[in-house]
C-alpha positions as CSV (number, residue, x, y, z in Angstrom):
1,M,92.1,99.1,107.8
2,P,94.5,101.1,105.6
3,R,95.4,103.6,108.4
4,L,96.4,100.7,110.7
5,D,98.5,99.1,108.0
6,D,100.2,102.4,107.3
7,A,101.0,102.9,111.0
8,Q,102.4,99.4,111.2
9,D,104.5,99.9,108.1
10,K,105.9,103.2,109.5
11,L,106.7,101.6,112.9
12,E,108.4,98.7,111.2
13,T,110.5,101.0,109.1
14,A,111.4,103.1,112.1
15,L,112.5,100.0,114.0
16,T,114.6,98.8,111.1
17,K,116.3,102.2,111.0
18,L,116.9,102.0,114.8
19,E,118.4,98.6,114.5
20,E,120.8,99.8,111.8
21,A,121.8,102.8,113.8
22,V,122.4,100.7,116.9
23,R,124.5,98.3,115.0
24,D,126.5,101.1,113.5
25,R,127.0,103.2,116.7
26,S,126.6,101.1,119.8
27,D,129.4,99.8,121.9
28,P,128.9,96.3,123.3
29,G,128.3,97.6,126.9
30,S,125.8,100.4,126.1
31,G,122.6,98.4,126.6
32,L,121.1,99.8,123.4
33,E,120.9,96.4,121.8
34,A,118.8,95.1,124.7
35,Q,116.5,98.1,124.4
36,R,116.2,97.5,120.7
37,D,115.4,93.8,121.3
38,E,112.8,94.9,123.8
39,A,111.2,97.4,121.4
40,R,111.2,94.7,118.7
41,A,109.4,92.2,120.9
42,R,106.9,94.8,122.0
43,Y,106.3,95.7,118.4
44,E,105.7,92.1,117.4
45,R,103.2,91.7,120.3
46,L,101.4,94.9,119.4
47,R,101.3,93.9,115.8
48,G,99.6,90.6,116.6
49,E,97.1,92.5,118.8
50,T,96.3,95.0,116.2
51,R,95.8,92.3,113.6
52,A,93.4,90.5,116.0
53,V,91.5,93.8,116.6
54,S,91.4,94.5,112.9
55,D,89.9,91.0,112.2
56,Q,87.3,91.5,114.9
57,L,86.3,94.8,113.5
58,D,86.0,93.4,110.0
59,A,83.8,90.6,111.4
60,A,81.6,93.1,113.2
61,I,81.2,95.2,110.1
62,A,80.3,92.2,108.1
63,R,77.6,91.2,110.6
64,L,76.2,94.8,110.7
65,R,76.0,94.8,106.9
66,V,73.8,91.6,107.1
67,L,71.6,93.2,109.7
68,I,71.2,96.6,108.1
69,P,69.6,96.4,104.7
70,T,70.9,98.8,102.1
71,P,68.5,100.4,99.6
């Protein structure tokens, strides 16, 4: 699933840039670090879910290829 992988890579890059910006600009009481940590946790959860979906789709495609003969 190249599009899924590309999307995950872009999201990871964006989160890394966000972390760097927060580190550089935030003051300790701003709450941005907590938001960043929340976003990172949500990203990790979604990453796991998308991997699971990708694996399930790959398995379904493999089963279909067995069932549908190709000329």
